[in-house]
N, C-alpha and C positions, 0 to 999 in steps of 0.2 A: 501449622506444620503438616505438609504432605506423608500419609501414611507409605506413600512408595514410589519410586519413581522408575520409567521402565526404558534400559537404553534401546536404540536405534538396534534394530539384529541384526545378524553376524547369519554370512553367507557362505558354505565353499561348494565346489561341485564329486563330487560324488560317483567312482563306477556300482552299477548294477553290482558287480562282481561284493564292490568292501561293500556293501549296504547289505547285502545276504552271509556277510560274517555272522552279524548280530540279528539276522532270523531266527528262533526257531519257536514255531506257532504254540509247539503241547508245551513248553515252561512258560513264557509270558504268555496264556492265554489261557493258563492253572488260575495264574497272579486273577484271571479279571473275574474269576469262580467268589472269590472274596469279594468281591463289588457289592453293595444295594441296586445298582444297577446291571446286573445283571441280565440279559434279555431282554433290554430293555424300551434299547435303542432296536433299530436295524442293519447299522453300523456298528453294533459291541455282538460276542458270542454270545450262546452258541449258534454256527453256522453251518445251514444245509453241506455244501461246499464247499473252500478254498476260499474266501472275496482277492486272495492275492490275484489269482485270475482273473475276477470280473476287472481288471482294472487299466487290461490291452498290454501292450508292448511300450517295453519300456526300457534302457537300456542304459541311464541312467540317470541321478537326481540335484537337484540343488537342496544342501543340506544348511536348515535353516533352526538360529538357537536367538534365545531373547532372552536377559535376563532381565526382572522386575526385585531391584533392591526392595528392602521392607526399612522401615526406619527406626529406632531404638522404638518404646515401647507402644508398638500398633499391636490389636488384638490380632485375635486369628479369623474373624470376621472380616476387620477391615483391609485384611492381606490378603484373604480372597475375594471379596468383591474389587482388590482392583487388582490382581493376578488377573480372575474370569475377565475383567475389560482390558487388559493385555492383551491375553489369547485369544477377544472377540477382534481384535484389531488387526493382531498378524491374521488369523484369519480368514479375512474378509479381504488382506491386503493379496496374499498366499492367492485365493479364488481372483482377484483380477487379474491375477501370471497366468490363468490356468489357458492358455496358446496353443496351438501346433500340435495339441496331443499331450500340453502335461497336466497334469494330477494330483491336485492339493491333500494333503494328508498329514493331521498335525493329532499330536498329544490330549486326548481326552474324549470323551462323548461327543456325536455328530451336534450340531443346534440348527441344524437344517430348516429345521419346525417348531414351530411354537409346543407342542404337544408330540411325541411318537407315538405313532396306529398301533407301534407293535404289541402292548401289554393288553392292548386289544382286541389281539388275531385279525388285523386287520394290516395288509398289507403297506407297504411306503406309497401315500398319500400323494412326494416331489424328488421322485430318486434323482432327479438333476438335481437336488440340492442334499443329496444325501455324502455323506464324508466319511472313508474308515477312517477311524486313530491309526497312527502306526502299532502303540501297541494290540490292535482287535486283528493289526496285518500278521502279526508274529512279531513284530522286533522292540527288541530291547533295547529304549527308548534311550537311560544313563549309558549303555557303552555307544550307540551312535551318537550322541553329547560329547561324549569324555574320545573314546577312540575315532571318530573323525570328525570331527568338529573340535575336540580340543579344547572345551568348555565342562568345566567342574561342574559336575550337580552335588547342587550342598545336601542329604539327608542326616539334618544334627540327631543325636539318640534325644536328646531333649530340648527342649525351649522352643524358639520359633527361631528358623532358617536366615542367613544374614541376604538372601536371596532366592524367587523359583525360579526356577529356568522353564522355557514355552521351547518348543522340541518342536520342528515338521519339517514336510519333503517336499516338494513338487518332484514327483516322478515323471523323467524326460522320456519321447523317446526317438530322441538322441542328442549328441552331445553342442551344436548345434543351436536348435531348445533351446536346451541349461543355458549357454553361456548367449544370449537371448532374452532371456528375463529379467526384471530389475526388480529384485529389494534388497 
């Protein structure tokens, strides 16, 4: 029996202004400070300068959500493994769409390298593979999913959730670029 099943991604084109309604770097990056990986990846805070400014001009985004449904009786380890596999596949699919100035950002830390060099005090060895997460950029991921994509994020008080949600975006320089993407 499958531990989890991953649904096809859903996408919606949203304006930069709509995305920015969910941009609160001080609050969101404050949550990052409690993460055991804080400061361990070049794509995660703390930053010398705001990373959103490094991503170039974008006027809209293709906001992508994907549910991984959990089978009853699954262990937390099984669920996390399935979720990380689904997240990796979504990241790869989104990165294949990085054309004409579109830039992929997905919730969670960068996995462009086997081991990030930041904890050793060495500059990023693969800046072309570095991907910021939505939360590292200061976006409220739950707010984006629920407010713009119409997808409920399930945070149960106890026990296992019914599903996990992967959220990403392709930041695009124009509506024409966003409309031409195939997710």
